[in-house]
C-alpha positions in Angstrom: 87.2 107.2 112.6 87.4 106.3 108.9 84.5 104.6 107.3 86.7 102.8 104.8 87.9 99.3 105.5 91.5 99.0 106.8 93.0 95.6 107.5 95.4 95.0 110.4 97.5 92.5 108.6 99.2 94.9 106.3 101.0 98.2 106.1 100.0 101.4 104.1 101.3 104.3 102.2 100.2 107.9 102.1 99.4 107.2 98.4 96.7 104.7 99.6 98.5 101.6 98.7 98.8 98.5 100.9 101.7 96.0 101.4 101.2 92.5 102.8 104.0 90.0 103.5 102.5 86.6 102.2 105.7 84.7 103.2 107.1 84.6 99.8 106.9 88.2 98.7 105.4 91.6 99.5 102.0 91.8 97.8 100.9 95.3 96.8 97.5 96.8 96.1 95.4 99.9 96.6 93.2 100.5 99.5 89.4 100.7 99.8 89.7 104.5 100.3 91.6 104.7 96.9 89.0 102.5 95.2 86.3 104.8 96.6 88.1 107.9 95.3 88.8 106.4 91.9 85.3 105.0 91.2 84.8 102.1 88.7 88.2 101.0 87.5 88.4 100.4 83.8 92.1 99.7 83.2 95.1 98.5 85.3 98.5 99.1 83.5 101.7 97.7 85.0 104.7 99.2 83.2 107.2 96.7 84.4 107.8 92.9 83.7 108.4 90.2 86.2 112.1 90.1 87.1 112.4 93.9 86.8 114.0 95.8 89.7 111.6 98.3 91.3 112.5 101.3 93.5 110.6 102.9 96.4 108.6 105.9 95.3 108.9 105.2 91.6 105.8 104.7 89.4 105.3 101.2 88.3 102.0 101.6 86.5 98.6 103.3 86.4 95.0 102.7 87.3 92.4 104.3 85.0 88.8 104.8 86.2 85.7 106.5 85.0 86.9 109.6 87.1 90.6 109.8 86.6 94.1 108.3 85.8 96.2 107.6 88.8 99.9 106.6 89.0 100.9 103.6 91.2 104.0 104.0 93.2 106.2 101.3 94.7 106.1 101.3 98.5 109.3 99.3 98.7 112.4 98.4 96.6 113.2 94.9 95.3 112.4 92.6 92.4 109.0 92.4 90.8 108.2 88.7 91.1 104.4 88.5 90.3 101.9 90.6 88.3 98.2 90.0 88.7 97.5 89.1 85.0 93.8 88.7 85.8 93.4 92.4 85.9 94.1 92.8 82.2 90.8 91.2 81.4 89.0 92.0 84.6 90.2 95.4 86.1 87.0 95.5 88.1 88.4 92.9 90.5 90.1 95.9 92.2 86.7 97.4 92.9 85.2 94.1 93.9 88.0 92.9 96.2 90.9 95.4 96.6 92.4 93.5 99.6 92.2 90.1 97.9 91.7 89.2 94.2 92.3 92.8 93.2 96.0 92.8 94.3 98.4 94.4 91.7 102.0 93.1 92.0 104.3 91.2 94.3 107.8 92.4 95.1 110.7 90.3 96.6 112.1 93.1 98.8 115.8 94.0 98.7 115.4 94.4 102.5 112.4 93.2 104.4 112.8 95.9 107.1 111.4 98.4 104.5 107.9 97.4 105.6 108.5 98.9 109.0 108.8 102.4 107.3 105.2 102.1 106.0 102.2 103.2 107.9 100.6 100.8 110.4 96.8 100.6 110.6 96.5 103.3 113.3 98.7 105.7 111.4 96.8 105.0 108.1 93.5 105.5 109.9 94.8 108.9 111.3 95.9 109.8 107.7 92.4 109.2 106.5 90.7 111.0 109.4 93.0 114.1 108.9 92.1 114.3 105.2 88.4 114.7 106.0 
């Protein structure tokens, strides 16, 4: 059993990102496991602008930490509708609240059923257990 927080209300990727349907769009962030692996986050860079089309598996930005630089990959395709601008001034929000105030972007999906192809809580937990 993983000792990292995993929330039942969202889906996950093998790249340790989460996706949550908030009723208006699919909000994307990185998981507690990813935050733990990265360490203190010093910069969040989103390479796209609101209104841009985004494609599953394509990089949309980077997260820089004291340990490394990591690419961020889109878990679904659609239109980028929101960017968490607060992270420009306060990237540490991702460390403090990765499942809440530390969200990264929101995507209006081209097809909402894409969420079903992502990992559910049990599958993500198994992924973490298998990586130990």
